[in-house]
Legacy VTK file of the C-alpha trace (Angstrom):
# vtk DataFile Version 3.0
C-alpha trace
ASCII
DATASET POLYDATA
POINTS 539 float
-34.069 168.910 -47.290
-35.901 170.895 -44.598
-34.284 174.044 -43.186
-36.360 174.811 -40.155
-34.507 176.891 -37.561
-32.064 178.487 -40.008
-32.365 181.278 -42.546
-29.062 180.349 -44.313
-29.891 178.446 -47.473
-26.351 177.114 -47.649
-26.587 175.620 -44.209
-27.729 171.981 -44.397
-29.479 170.530 -41.403
-31.545 167.551 -40.513
-35.376 167.160 -40.322
-36.732 168.933 -37.254
-38.010 167.134 -34.276
-40.210 169.785 -32.729
-41.820 169.658 -29.359
-45.301 168.300 -29.454
-48.339 168.825 -27.295
-50.201 165.957 -28.821
-51.024 162.775 -26.967
-49.214 159.518 -27.501
-51.575 158.345 -30.200
-50.705 161.400 -32.352
-46.985 161.509 -31.564
-45.867 159.479 -34.495
-46.225 161.384 -37.824
-44.889 160.715 -41.242
-44.062 163.695 -43.451
-45.762 164.295 -46.717
-43.634 165.225 -49.727
-42.938 168.930 -50.232
-43.491 171.394 -47.362
-45.412 169.058 -45.103
-44.758 169.246 -41.311
-41.850 167.178 -40.193
-42.348 164.058 -38.069
-41.799 164.122 -34.283
-41.157 161.647 -31.576
-42.394 163.396 -28.512
-41.045 162.596 -25.146
-38.140 160.377 -26.029
-34.805 160.743 -24.288
-31.528 158.952 -24.734
-27.774 159.271 -25.113
-25.203 157.191 -26.870
-21.491 157.330 -26.729
-19.678 158.181 -29.910
-22.823 159.135 -31.779
-25.127 162.127 -32.274
-28.602 161.822 -30.707
-31.531 162.326 -32.922
-34.392 162.073 -30.521
-33.837 165.131 -28.370
-31.044 166.459 -26.242
-28.166 164.576 -24.712
-29.390 165.471 -21.243
-32.219 166.871 -19.364
-31.358 170.353 -20.496
-32.510 169.543 -24.023
-30.151 169.909 -26.967
-27.242 172.222 -27.338
-25.782 174.001 -30.336
-22.924 171.471 -30.425
-25.135 168.485 -30.468
-28.480 169.739 -31.903
-30.094 167.780 -34.621
-33.588 169.139 -34.310
-32.762 172.325 -36.211
-33.684 174.587 -33.170
-30.126 175.264 -32.110
-28.024 174.322 -35.111
-24.488 175.494 -35.070
-21.508 175.062 -37.272
-20.008 171.670 -36.620
-16.840 171.692 -34.643
-13.859 169.464 -34.695
-15.151 167.786 -31.607
-18.619 167.230 -32.946
-17.905 166.360 -36.486
-15.607 163.809 -37.952
-16.449 160.241 -38.388
-19.575 160.203 -36.319
-22.843 158.891 -37.782
-26.301 159.702 -36.783
-27.752 157.230 -34.336
-31.274 156.535 -35.077
-34.293 154.817 -33.562
-36.544 155.387 -36.562
-36.542 159.194 -36.806
-33.415 159.800 -38.834
-31.204 158.155 -41.432
-28.319 156.150 -39.959
-26.026 156.767 -42.996
-26.127 160.653 -43.040
-23.440 162.590 -41.182
-23.670 166.013 -39.546
-23.088 167.780 -42.809
-25.866 165.968 -44.456
-23.605 163.801 -46.555
-24.472 160.249 -47.279
-21.953 157.631 -45.924
-21.741 153.910 -45.703
-24.709 152.299 -43.922
-23.832 151.221 -40.409
-25.883 149.081 -38.092
-25.747 150.084 -34.496
-26.964 148.253 -31.371
-30.295 149.461 -30.186
-30.275 152.201 -27.575
-30.563 151.042 -24.049
-33.593 152.074 -21.855
-35.304 153.584 -25.003
-38.356 152.086 -26.552
-41.096 153.084 -28.957
-44.585 153.355 -27.662
-46.938 150.481 -28.549
-50.383 151.772 -29.233
-53.645 149.977 -28.388
-55.246 150.785 -31.730
-55.436 147.952 -34.288
-52.672 148.363 -36.820
-55.084 148.706 -39.761
-56.646 151.669 -37.959
-53.323 153.350 -36.970
-51.572 152.972 -40.276
-54.625 152.919 -42.550
-55.206 151.159 -45.861
-54.133 153.135 -48.946
-57.148 154.670 -50.799
-58.336 152.376 -53.546
-56.658 149.295 -52.129
-58.977 146.338 -51.315
-57.267 143.908 -48.976
-58.639 140.306 -48.967
-57.040 139.633 -45.564
-59.684 139.466 -42.791
-59.875 142.515 -40.566
-58.004 142.238 -37.214
-61.268 142.374 -35.311
-62.419 139.257 -37.252
-59.146 137.494 -36.444
-59.516 138.320 -32.775
-62.970 136.767 -32.682
-61.775 133.727 -34.618
-59.078 133.193 -32.068
-61.727 132.952 -29.346
-63.453 130.056 -31.081
-62.839 126.712 -29.476
-62.365 123.689 -31.742
-65.511 121.557 -31.643
-65.052 118.140 -30.131
-66.755 116.418 -33.126
-64.148 117.686 -35.637
-62.189 114.846 -37.370
-58.898 115.621 -39.112
-57.016 113.854 -41.766
-54.525 112.868 -39.009
-57.219 110.566 -37.470
-57.919 108.999 -40.873
-54.146 108.516 -41.281
-53.857 106.971 -37.933
-56.828 104.619 -38.099
-56.818 103.581 -41.735
-53.691 104.416 -43.756
-50.999 103.784 -41.118
-52.854 100.592 -40.060
-52.601 99.252 -43.602
-56.422 99.205 -44.032
-56.609 101.695 -46.929
-58.386 100.204 -49.991
-57.113 102.875 -52.305
-60.501 103.850 -53.588
-59.723 107.625 -53.522
-62.923 108.672 -51.892
-61.135 110.824 -49.393
-59.451 112.732 -52.138
-62.738 113.389 -53.773
-64.519 114.355 -50.541
-62.034 117.040 -49.364
-63.637 120.479 -49.929
-60.247 122.273 -49.558
-58.325 120.042 -51.961
-55.900 119.267 -49.184
-55.540 115.497 -49.925
-53.456 114.082 -52.804
-51.961 110.659 -53.699
-48.368 109.911 -52.663
-45.752 108.003 -54.584
-46.774 104.933 -52.531
-50.238 105.218 -54.078
-51.748 106.142 -50.637
-53.610 109.350 -49.705
-51.488 112.043 -48.154
-51.923 115.612 -46.988
-50.636 118.137 -49.525
-51.717 121.299 -47.687
-53.335 122.275 -44.388
-56.313 120.231 -43.081
-59.357 122.237 -42.086
-60.824 119.565 -39.870
-64.036 119.311 -41.891
-64.370 115.564 -41.203
-65.486 114.636 -44.730
-62.447 112.493 -45.524
-63.257 110.406 -42.481
-66.992 110.361 -43.041
-66.863 108.986 -46.619
-63.978 106.479 -46.130
-65.433 102.903 -46.585
-62.936 101.725 -43.928
-63.392 104.738 -41.687
-66.561 106.684 -41.070
-68.767 105.317 -43.844
-70.940 102.414 -42.700
-71.026 100.857 -46.235
-73.826 98.416 -45.447
-76.007 101.243 -44.636
-75.228 102.789 -47.963
-76.458 99.617 -49.698
-79.903 100.164 -48.207
-79.859 103.874 -48.831
-79.070 103.277 -52.537
-80.906 100.066 -53.284
-83.782 99.790 -50.785
-84.634 97.620 -47.849
-84.000 94.355 -49.637
-80.690 95.376 -50.997
-78.721 93.778 -48.168
-79.595 90.082 -48.641
-77.900 87.595 -50.903
-76.643 89.412 -53.976
-78.958 92.304 -53.369
-82.223 93.208 -55.025
-81.586 93.040 -58.745
-84.016 93.758 -61.562
-82.754 90.941 -63.765
-79.530 88.846 -64.440
-77.873 87.480 -67.484
-74.983 85.595 -68.861
-73.649 87.492 -71.908
-70.770 88.246 -74.264
-70.068 90.556 -77.143
-69.618 88.947 -80.563
-66.765 90.931 -82.048
-63.105 90.322 -82.972
-61.764 92.782 -80.516
-63.050 90.711 -77.526
-59.972 88.470 -77.708
-58.089 90.793 -75.362
-61.149 91.590 -73.197
-62.216 89.970 -69.979
-64.892 87.335 -70.064
-66.693 88.361 -73.245
-66.024 92.075 -73.184
-69.442 93.000 -71.808
-68.183 96.079 -69.861
-66.488 97.548 -72.830
-69.525 96.771 -75.040
-71.879 98.631 -72.688
-69.560 101.614 -72.504
-69.078 101.725 -76.299
-72.824 101.694 -76.812
-73.431 104.435 -74.318
-70.758 106.527 -76.005
-72.126 105.919 -79.514
-75.659 106.700 -78.445
-74.568 110.054 -76.897
-75.587 108.924 -73.413
-72.146 109.671 -72.032
-69.161 111.780 -73.035
-66.579 109.463 -71.591
-65.818 106.647 -69.177
-63.366 106.447 -66.327
-61.704 103.108 -66.776
-58.341 101.456 -65.952
-55.399 101.664 -68.267
-51.951 100.277 -68.033
-49.221 102.705 -66.776
-46.693 103.750 -69.377
-43.880 103.504 -66.761
-44.688 100.255 -65.001
-45.900 97.075 -66.687
-49.303 95.805 -65.466
-49.840 98.723 -63.126
-53.412 100.150 -63.381
-54.077 103.852 -63.618
-57.229 105.823 -64.085
-57.976 106.893 -67.603
-60.890 108.861 -69.239
-61.739 107.098 -72.460
-63.765 109.321 -74.804
-63.732 107.130 -78.024
-64.672 103.534 -78.879
-61.070 102.940 -79.896
-59.794 104.017 -76.514
-62.311 101.771 -74.724
-61.256 98.685 -76.818
-57.549 99.465 -76.335
-58.084 99.329 -72.544
-60.294 96.257 -72.403
-59.254 93.644 -69.951
-58.651 93.488 -66.195
-55.689 94.554 -64.007
-55.578 93.683 -60.361
-54.672 96.796 -58.460
-56.771 99.833 -57.519
-56.535 102.943 -59.563
-57.901 105.426 -56.925
-60.513 106.234 -59.490
-62.356 108.667 -57.201
-59.185 110.659 -56.704
-59.099 111.375 -60.426
-62.387 113.116 -60.832
-60.751 116.514 -61.209
-61.877 117.373 -64.671
-58.970 119.827 -65.266
-56.617 116.821 -65.916
-59.000 115.718 -68.677
-59.562 119.074 -70.255
-57.646 118.187 -73.366
-60.000 115.218 -73.936
-63.137 117.269 -73.434
-62.660 120.334 -75.749
-65.396 122.948 -75.661
-67.498 120.771 -73.363
-69.564 122.490 -70.694
-68.755 120.567 -67.500
-72.208 121.243 -66.091
-73.633 119.183 -68.986
-71.018 116.379 -68.835
-72.075 112.815 -68.474
-69.647 110.053 -67.445
-69.672 106.374 -66.685
-67.492 105.003 -63.837
-66.122 101.438 -63.824
-64.763 100.401 -60.393
-64.691 98.030 -57.496
-67.627 97.842 -55.096
-65.931 100.150 -52.582
-65.409 102.741 -55.218
-69.077 102.658 -56.244
-70.106 102.862 -52.516
-68.027 106.003 -52.309
-69.359 107.817 -55.317
-72.921 107.039 -54.358
-72.422 108.476 -50.829
-70.720 111.628 -52.199
-73.533 112.225 -54.754
-76.115 111.985 -51.910
-75.066 115.360 -50.566
-75.142 118.818 -52.203
-71.821 119.901 -50.667
-69.187 121.548 -52.898
-66.233 119.124 -53.357
-64.214 121.836 -54.978
-61.806 120.508 -57.720
-63.501 117.195 -57.809
-67.050 118.544 -57.695
-67.914 118.666 -61.410
-66.514 115.168 -61.857
-68.500 113.719 -59.028
-71.805 115.286 -60.352
-71.032 114.100 -63.877
-71.066 110.358 -63.055
-74.440 109.082 -64.436
-73.648 105.416 -64.875
-71.797 103.058 -62.524
-70.541 99.543 -63.358
-69.151 97.473 -60.504
-66.737 94.615 -61.110
-67.285 91.523 -58.873
-64.475 91.576 -56.345
-63.428 89.567 -53.284
-60.098 91.421 -52.882
-57.693 93.605 -54.728
-53.926 93.661 -54.635
-51.111 95.967 -53.849
-49.227 96.348 -57.165
-45.668 96.090 -55.822
-46.567 93.170 -53.573
-48.262 91.178 -56.318
-46.047 91.891 -59.324
-42.796 92.347 -57.460
-42.746 90.077 -54.468
-45.201 87.286 -55.402
-44.663 86.883 -59.198
-41.140 88.157 -59.921
-39.201 87.432 -56.775
-40.913 84.257 -55.590
-42.026 82.709 -58.925
-39.583 84.186 -61.478
-42.240 85.824 -63.649
-41.403 89.375 -64.670
-44.188 91.792 -65.590
-42.726 92.064 -69.034
-43.486 88.375 -69.797
-47.208 88.679 -68.923
-49.822 89.052 -71.660
-52.968 88.418 -69.731
-54.016 87.774 -66.023
-57.220 86.351 -64.704
-58.675 85.239 -61.390
-61.216 82.458 -62.165
-62.598 79.459 -60.257
-60.414 80.433 -57.250
-57.250 80.372 -59.309
-54.771 83.002 -60.231
-53.959 82.441 -63.988
-51.119 84.156 -65.738
-50.639 83.935 -69.588
-47.753 84.912 -71.833
-47.993 87.124 -74.841
-48.465 84.073 -77.028
-51.551 83.042 -74.997
-49.879 80.121 -73.307
-50.544 79.773 -69.623
-47.365 80.156 -67.492
-49.047 80.012 -64.056
-52.113 78.558 -62.485
-52.232 78.647 -58.674
-54.730 78.962 -55.818
-55.459 82.647 -55.390
-55.273 82.141 -51.620
-51.491 81.738 -52.023
-51.387 85.403 -52.954
-53.204 86.589 -49.855
-50.170 88.355 -48.522
-50.267 90.663 -51.549
-53.881 91.621 -51.060
-54.950 94.891 -49.524
-55.590 94.274 -45.810
-58.681 96.521 -45.860
-60.386 94.224 -48.451
-60.796 91.623 -45.708
-63.439 93.831 -44.149
-65.474 94.171 -47.288
-68.805 92.283 -47.555
-69.632 93.640 -51.013
-68.577 91.072 -53.514
-71.428 91.873 -56.034
-71.453 95.723 -55.844
-74.732 96.482 -54.165
-74.605 100.214 -54.969
-73.956 99.994 -58.743
-76.248 100.278 -61.716
-74.832 97.198 -63.215
-72.579 94.487 -61.799
-70.315 92.425 -64.104
-68.115 89.400 -63.306
-67.255 85.865 -64.306
-68.796 83.922 -61.383
-71.941 82.097 -62.427
-71.292 82.007 -66.149
-69.370 79.748 -68.517
-65.908 80.707 -69.835
-66.040 83.551 -72.340
-69.250 84.875 -70.843
-69.860 87.425 -68.221
-72.454 87.371 -65.464
-74.428 90.660 -65.615
-76.598 91.881 -62.666
-78.902 94.832 -63.611
-79.738 96.684 -60.399
-81.317 100.056 -61.356
-83.534 101.633 -64.001
-80.373 103.438 -65.255
-78.695 100.165 -65.566
-81.668 98.733 -67.379
-81.531 101.607 -69.834
-77.858 100.814 -70.551
-78.670 97.131 -71.009
-81.537 97.826 -73.423
-79.282 99.957 -75.651
-76.521 97.341 -75.649
-78.666 94.160 -75.833
-78.894 94.088 -79.715
-75.053 93.613 -79.804
-74.859 90.846 -77.294
-75.171 87.073 -77.183
-76.950 86.486 -73.943
-79.283 84.242 -71.975
-80.472 83.992 -68.290
-77.802 83.762 -65.725
-76.562 80.232 -65.668
-75.711 79.721 -62.022
-77.339 82.145 -59.582
-76.390 79.951 -56.659
-72.660 80.282 -57.400
-72.936 84.084 -57.176
-74.986 83.763 -53.929
-72.542 81.416 -52.401
-69.528 83.484 -53.150
-71.364 86.577 -51.803
-72.193 84.663 -48.681
-68.553 83.454 -48.292
-67.353 87.042 -48.749
-69.741 88.358 -46.128
-68.694 85.758 -43.643
-64.992 86.578 -44.108
-65.806 90.257 -43.664
-67.614 89.569 -40.376
-64.538 87.750 -39.070
-62.355 90.832 -39.918
-64.652 93.654 -38.994
-64.019 94.944 -35.474
-67.277 97.007 -35.442
-70.891 95.834 -35.530
-72.246 95.193 -39.038
-75.662 96.976 -38.972
-77.459 98.148 -42.195
-79.957 100.019 -40.002
-77.477 102.010 -38.028
-76.530 105.636 -38.999
-74.598 105.953 -42.213
-71.655 107.724 -40.575
-69.472 106.281 -37.666
-67.969 108.753 -35.272
-64.190 108.511 -34.968
-64.536 108.053 -31.215
-66.709 105.012 -31.776
-64.187 103.618 -34.308
-61.342 104.206 -31.955
-63.149 102.317 -29.239
-63.849 99.290 -31.565
-60.404 99.197 -33.210
-58.166 100.420 -30.406
-56.701 103.279 -32.317
-55.416 106.548 -30.640
-58.346 108.672 -29.715
-56.386 111.905 -30.166
-53.325 111.081 -32.200
-52.385 114.772 -32.591
-52.002 114.970 -28.775
-49.636 112.041 -28.757
-47.056 113.127 -31.220
-48.248 110.900 -34.069
LINES 1 540
539 0 1 2 3 4 5 6 7 8 9 10 11 12 13 14 15 16 17 18 19 20 21 22 23 24 25 26 27 28 29 30 31 32 33 34 35 36 37 38 39 40 41 42 43 44 45 46 47 48 49 50 51 52 53 54 55 56 57 58 59 60 61 62 63 64 65 66 67 68 69 70 71 72 73 74 75 76 77 78 79 80 81 82 83 84 85 86 87 88 89 90 91 92 93 94 95 96 97 98 99 100 101 102 103 104 105 106 107 108 109 110 111 112 113 114 115 116 117 118 119 120 121 122 123 124 125 126 127 128 129 130 131 132 133 134 135 136 137 138 139 140 141 142 143 144 145 146 147 148 149 150 151 152 153 154 155 156 157 158 159 160 161 162 163 164 165 166 167 168 169 170 171 172 173 174 175 176 177 178 179 180 181 182 183 184 185 186 187 188 189 190 191 192 193 194 195 196 197 198 199 200 201 202 203 204 205 206 207 208 209 210 211 212 213 214 215 216 217 218 219 220 221 222 223 224 225 226 227 228 229 230 231 232 233 234 235 236 237 238 239 240 241 242 243 244 245 246 247 248 249 250 251 252 253 254 255 256 257 258 259 260 261 262 263 264 265 266 267 268 269 270 271 272 273 274 275 276 277 278 279 280 281 282 283 284 285 286 287 288 289 290 291 292 293 294 295 296 297 298 299 300 301 302 303 304 305 306 307 308 309 310 311 312 313 314 315 316 317 318 319 320 321 322 323 324 325 326 327 328 329 330 331 332 333 334 335 336 337 338 339 340 341 342 343 344 345 346 347 348 349 350 351 352 353 354 355 356 357 358 359 360 361 362 363 364 365 366 367 368 369 370 371 372 373 374 375 376 377 378 379 380 381 382 383 384 385 386 387 388 389 390 391 392 393 394 395 396 397 398 399 400 401 402 403 404 405 406 407 408 409 410 411 412 413 414 415 416 417 418 419 420 421 422 423 424 425 426 427 428 429 430 431 432 433 434 435 436 437 438 439 440 441 442 443 444 445 446 447 448 449 450 451 452 453 454 455 456 457 458 459 460 461 462 463 464 465 466 467 468 469 470 471 472 473 474 475 476 477 478 479 480 481 482 483 484 485 486 487 488 489 490 491 492 493 494 495 496 497 498 499 500 501 502 503 504 505 506 507 508 509 510 511 512 513 514 515 516 517 518 519 520 521 522 523 524 525 526 527 528 529 530 531 532 533 534 535 536 537 538
């Protein structure tokens, strides 16, 4: 311990607080180890009852021998000045060291009245300094100051707006596009199978822009993807067939197993490394989940159709499939995506831009083949399986071996193949996703290939080839198929027309394939009557 002001080595005193002629910016000093100069607190003045002051004298006459702690006038402690007193400190001395320099119990004292430390104008990083060799990632204070002066642009759209206008309104179609679009990985999927914020939103607007029920004008995307004529009838296909796969495994498949047949061929030919398909949940019977199939056996095991969304585009983070893609360079990965028309609209729009979608980016770029399933509407799993089938009709999910929607009927079969329910699908409207009512895309205008049952006989699938990529997949698969020209094109056209009419009745915005691809939130709010600034209204 320092001994300034005393020549007696046995006399123990406190660190000195010398007078200083420096200005305020130099008044606070921290001692180095060894013989470095002691620290000072120039110009401070205080007194405290029952304690020894450490920041100068007890009065205007400076310190006295009986109360000195600076080392300049140290005297032997007296009975009056010693005893149980502890050193009162405002940062210059230790609070648990007595006058004799002995350590005692740490005591916390009230701050001294009318005494404060100077607050310097320098930035803290300048005053204190960064230790040599340390590289801090935190932005400098000057940068933070400039950032604080930036006003939020009026055109920024936050997840809160998407939540207000789409999710809370029950219009979410569970495609997962918002999850895929988020460049900060701030959106996840909740226990209710709906998108939710999992960390701070940056207000980049992409979740809104790419949502098919929010900012994405999906009919414009048809035209961007398929050309000027891809908005009429069933679009502008290259060719159409009725087809089925001739193989024993098709017994459990949907309408001839064409989708599984195409995917298996692409996999065997090395065109793809895997296909994102639907699989049945291990926890809940007949609940669909996303699954990356990388073998023919996995494709066959997951053949068939389930009637709830899988949020497929929310499952393009390849890290979750790493175990199925060993030693595969993700930049060279090729995938096929099977989904509903809205999911295909979403992936096409995302791929049109070179933005970095962070965790989902490699998955988005890897999708080289898209197969759309004909769809008029999809269902909420809990509403369909729980409320409609189990509660109202007494059919538990465990009893069901197969489900189908065909010729306007909901058909449910037992595990022995016997039909246990056949009923108009319109009777299940309350279980459908509300947002599906606004969709005019029955035939998947943005896909490479569209597959469904309408327009073909039982056990056959209607196949619409829309792109050169789709034609390539068909040519590879054709030798394994029993096929002929599409049997009833008018049936497909009529259902597409009916679906579009229903969408026009539900849409509260203009349907315009020639309008800009993205819809501003302010325009949407005006059309749908949603809150313009939900964050200002306590939503």
